[in-house]
C-alpha positions as CSV (number, residue, x, y, z in Angstrom):
1,M,45.4,9.7,-46.7
2,A,41.9,10.7,-48.0
3,T,40.4,13.8,-46.4
4,E,36.6,12.3,-46.2
5,A,38.6,9.3,-43.7
6,K,37.6,9.3,-40.3
7,I,40.2,9.2,-37.9
8,S,39.8,7.9,-34.2
9,V,42.0,9.5,-31.3
10,I,42.7,7.4,-28.6
11,F,43.9,8.4,-25.0
12,S,44.4,6.8,-22.0
13,T,43.4,8.4,-18.6
14,Y,43.1,7.7,-14.7
15,N,42.0,10.2,-12.3
16,S,43.5,13.5,-13.9
17,P,40.5,15.6,-14.6
18,K,42.3,18.7,-14.2
19,W,45.2,17.1,-17.2
20,L,42.6,15.4,-19.5
21,E,40.3,18.9,-19.9
22,K,43.3,20.4,-21.2
23,V,43.8,17.7,-23.4
24,L,40.0,17.7,-24.6
25,W,40.3,22.1,-25.4
26,G,43.6,20.9,-27.7
27,F,42.0,18.4,-29.8
28,D,38.3,21.4,-29.7
29,C,40.7,23.3,-31.2
30,Q,42.4,21.0,-34.2
31,T,42.0,22.5,-37.9
32,D,40.7,19.1,-39.2
33,D,38.0,18.3,-37.5
34,N,37.2,15.0,-39.1
35,F,37.6,12.8,-36.5
36,E,36.1,11.5,-32.9
37,I,37.8,11.4,-29.3
38,V,37.5,7.4,-27.3
39,V,39.1,8.0,-24.0
40,A,40.3,5.4,-22.7
41,D,39.8,5.2,-18.6
42,D,41.5,2.6,-16.5
43,G,39.3,3.3,-14.2
44,S,38.6,7.1,-13.0
45,K,36.3,8.3,-10.8
46,E,33.2,10.8,-11.3
47,D,34.9,13.7,-11.6
48,T,36.5,12.4,-15.3
49,Q,33.1,11.3,-16.2
50,R,31.9,15.3,-15.6
51,V,34.8,16.4,-17.3
52,I,34.0,14.5,-20.5
53,E,30.1,15.1,-20.2
54,K,31.0,18.7,-20.2
55,F,33.0,18.9,-23.0
56,A,30.9,16.8,-25.0
57,A,28.1,19.3,-24.4
58,Q,30.3,21.9,-25.5
59,S,32.1,20.5,-28.4
60,S,31.3,19.8,-32.0
61,V,33.9,17.0,-31.4
62,P,32.3,13.1,-30.9
63,V,33.5,11.7,-27.9
64,K,33.5,8.0,-26.3
65,H,34.0,7.3,-23.2
66,V,35.2,4.0,-22.3
67,W,35.7,3.0,-19.0
68,Q,36.8,0.0,-17.1
69,E,36.8,-0.8,-13.3
70,D,39.9,0.3,-11.7
71,D,42.0,-3.0,-11.1
72,G,45.5,-1.2,-10.7
73,F,47.6,-0.1,-13.9
74,Q,45.1,-1.7,-16.5
75,K,46.6,0.8,-19.5
76,C,47.2,-1.7,-22.2
77,K,43.4,-3.5,-21.7
78,I,41.6,-0.3,-21.6
79,L,43.1,0.4,-25.0
80,N,42.7,-2.8,-26.4
81,K,38.6,-1.8,-26.1
82,A,39.1,2.0,-27.0
83,I,40.7,0.4,-30.4
84,V,37.5,-2.0,-31.1
85,E,35.0,0.8,-30.3
86,A,36.8,3.2,-32.2
87,E,34.6,4.0,-35.7
88,G,37.7,5.7,-37.3
89,E,39.5,3.3,-40.1
90,Y,43.0,5.1,-38.6
91,L,43.8,5.6,-35.4
92,V,46.0,8.3,-33.8
93,F,47.2,7.3,-29.8
94,T,48.7,10.0,-27.9
95,D,48.2,10.9,-23.6
96,G,45.3,11.8,-21.4
97,D,48.7,14.1,-20.2
98,C,49.5,15.5,-23.6
99,V,48.2,18.6,-25.1
100,P,47.8,18.5,-29.4
101,R,48.9,21.7,-31.2
102,N,45.6,22.8,-33.3
103,D,47.4,20.8,-36.6
104,F,48.6,17.7,-34.6
105,I,45.8,15.9,-36.3
106,A,46.0,17.4,-39.7
107,V,50.1,16.4,-39.7
108,H,49.0,12.6,-39.1
109,R,46.2,12.6,-41.3
110,Q,48.9,14.5,-44.0
111,Q,51.9,11.8,-43.2
112,A,49.1,8.9,-42.9
113,E,50.8,6.0,-45.1
114,A,50.3,2.5,-45.9
115,G,52.8,0.5,-44.5
116,R,54.3,3.0,-42.4
117,F,53.2,3.7,-38.7
118,L,53.7,7.2,-37.9
119,S,56.5,8.0,-34.7
120,G,56.3,11.4,-33.0
121,G,57.3,12.8,-29.7
122,Y,56.9,15.4,-27.2
123,L,58.1,18.6,-25.0
124,K,57.7,17.9,-21.5
125,L,56.8,21.1,-19.3
126,N,57.5,21.6,-16.0
127,M,54.9,21.1,-13.1
128,P,54.5,25.6,-12.8
129,V,54.1,25.8,-16.6
130,S,51.6,23.0,-16.7
131,Q,49.7,24.5,-14.2
132,K,49.5,27.7,-16.2
133,V,48.6,26.5,-19.1
134,T,45.4,28.2,-19.8
135,R,42.0,26.8,-22.4
136,E,42.9,31.0,-23.7
137,D,46.7,29.5,-24.3
138,I,45.9,26.4,-26.1
139,K,43.3,27.8,-27.7
140,Y,45.9,30.6,-29.4
141,G,48.7,28.7,-29.3
142,R,50.7,30.1,-26.8
143,C,52.0,27.3,-24.7
144,F,53.0,26.0,-28.2
145,V,55.8,28.8,-28.1
146,P,59.2,29.1,-26.9
147,A,59.1,32.7,-26.0
148,W,55.9,32.0,-24.0
149,L,57.3,28.6,-22.1
150,R,60.5,30.3,-20.7
151,D,58.7,33.3,-19.6
152,N,56.0,31.5,-17.4
153,G,58.9,29.3,-15.6
154,M,60.2,26.4,-19.1
155,P,64.0,26.3,-19.1
156,S,65.4,26.5,-22.8
157,S,66.3,22.9,-24.2
158,K,66.7,21.4,-27.5
159,G,63.6,20.1,-26.9
160,F,62.1,23.6,-28.5
161,M,63.3,22.7,-32.0
162,K,60.3,20.7,-32.2
163,L,57.7,23.1,-31.4
164,N,59.2,26.2,-34.0
165,A,61.1,23.3,-36.8
166,G,58.5,24.7,-39.4
167,R,59.6,24.4,-43.1
168,L,62.5,22.7,-41.5
169,A,60.2,20.0,-40.2
170,G,60.3,17.7,-43.2
171,M,64.3,17.6,-43.3
172,L,64.8,17.2,-39.3
173,N,62.6,14.1,-39.6
174,K,65.1,13.0,-42.1
175,I,68.1,13.5,-40.6
176,T,67.2,13.1,-36.5
177,P,69.2,10.1,-35.4
178,T,66.5,9.4,-33.3
179,K,64.6,5.8,-34.4
180,P,61.0,5.6,-35.3
181,T,59.6,3.9,-32.6
182,W,55.9,3.3,-31.8
183,N,55.5,6.2,-29.0
184,G,51.8,6.0,-27.3
185,H,52.2,9.7,-26.7
186,N,52.0,10.6,-30.6
187,A,52.0,7.6,-33.1
188,S,49.2,6.4,-35.3
189,C,48.7,3.6,-37.8
190,F,45.6,2.0,-39.6
191,K,43.1,0.0,-37.2
192,S,43.3,-2.9,-39.5
193,D,46.9,-3.0,-38.8
194,A,46.3,-2.5,-34.9
195,L,44.2,-5.9,-35.4
196,R,46.5,-7.7,-37.3
197,I,48.6,-7.6,-34.4
198,N,46.0,-8.4,-31.9
199,G,46.3,-5.1,-29.9
200,Y,48.4,-4.0,-27.2
201,D,49.0,-7.1,-24.8
202,E,47.7,-7.0,-21.7
203,R,50.2,-9.0,-19.7
204,L,52.6,-5.4,-20.3
205,R,52.2,-2.9,-17.1
206,Y,54.0,0.1,-16.9
207,G,57.4,0.5,-19.0
208,G,57.9,0.1,-22.9
209,L,54.3,-1.2,-23.3
210,D,53.9,1.5,-26.4
211,R,57.6,0.0,-27.9
212,E,56.4,-3.7,-27.9
213,F,53.2,-2.6,-29.8
214,G,55.8,-1.0,-32.6
215,E,58.4,-4.2,-32.1
216,R,55.2,-6.1,-33.3
217,L,53.9,-3.8,-36.0
218,E,58.0,-3.6,-37.4
219,N,57.5,-7.5,-37.2
220,A,54.6,-7.2,-39.4
221,G,56.3,-5.5,-42.0
222,I,55.0,-2.1,-40.7
223,A,57.6,0.1,-40.8
224,G,57.9,3.6,-38.4
225,K,57.8,7.2,-40.3
226,Q,59.3,9.8,-38.5
227,I,57.2,13.0,-37.8
228,R,58.6,14.3,-34.3
229,Y,59.1,17.9,-35.6
230,S,55.8,17.7,-37.3
231,A,53.5,16.6,-35.0
232,V,53.3,18.4,-31.2
233,V,52.0,17.8,-27.9
234,V,53.3,19.5,-24.5
235,H,53.2,16.5,-22.0
236,L,52.2,17.9,-18.7
237,D,54.0,17.1,-15.6
238,H,53.0,14.3,-13.1
239,A,54.2,12.0,-10.7
240,R,54.6,7.9,-11.5
241,G,53.6,6.1,-8.6
242,Y,52.9,2.7,-10.6
243,E,56.7,2.4,-11.7
244,S,58.7,-0.1,-10.2
245,K,61.6,-2.0,-11.2
246,E,59.7,-5.7,-11.2
247,T,57.2,-4.4,-14.3
248,W,60.4,-2.9,-16.3
249,Q,61.9,-6.1,-15.6
250,N,58.3,-8.6,-16.9
251,N,58.2,-6.2,-20.1
252,R,62.0,-6.4,-21.3
253,D,61.7,-10.0,-20.9
254,I,57.7,-10.2,-23.0
255,R,59.8,-7.7,-25.6
256,Q,62.8,-9.7,-26.0
257,A,60.7,-12.8,-26.7
258,V,59.2,-11.0,-29.4
259,K,62.3,-10.0,-30.5
260,D,63.9,-13.6,-30.9
261,G,60.8,-14.8,-32.0
262,K,59.9,-12.5,-34.6
263,L,56.3,-12.1,-33.3
264,V,53.3,-10.6,-34.9
265,E,50.3,-11.3,-33.0
266,T,50.0,-11.5,-29.2
267,Q,48.2,-14.5,-27.4
268,F,46.9,-11.4,-24.9
269,G,45.3,-8.8,-26.9
270,I,42.0,-8.1,-28.1
271,K,40.7,-12.1,-29.6
272,Q,41.2,-13.5,-26.0
273,H,38.0,-11.2,-25.2
274,R,36.0,-12.1,-27.6
275,L,36.5,-16.2,-27.3
């Protein structure tokens, strides 16, 4: 994709200002600065707004705060609002608990390709390490170095390969058996493709909602492209009080209908707010 094309980074947040601040620090350190941030806020309190305002005052990165009232888990709805507000022709999606390495935007730009969406991964940190990560650790890249993580209480794992793949990243992306699915913590597509499928299905709650978005992209002929060893984020730990068996089952039923009907456009997405 052309270097002059603007990118919009979209990520959701909900009453997690300390983690949000660390994520914003990560985007303040990007080597590619031709992007804006769109924070999709699913009903956070004023302390989240203060974090965003403080960042906006200190950073050269443009930031939009798209907020809706707290009405339970409505991530798909706020993401759709953020897609509409995004000015970039290319959309990079992540989460408000995922800190990007300084080349994160550059990798998404370099790998962007017409007729494809990009599928990245993350390394999940434990709570002690998540709490230890400072602005300096992010700025100087320490929290993306396996040795630093081990020294600060993170057990070694195969996931460390995502952090130090280096020149082998391209090869590892090609040979990994992991399917290039739409992963909301690290994925991207052209805005026109997101609008083509009418955004996220707002009936979905926690549990596979991102995968459903990607499955409709695939039905539209937009195939996934693996970048899990190239685009690096570390995932800060947190509880998931919004998870339930009922929502998982509802989401599985919707995804099965998408598969069976080869559906491209959801009727419960962006357009329903424009009628």
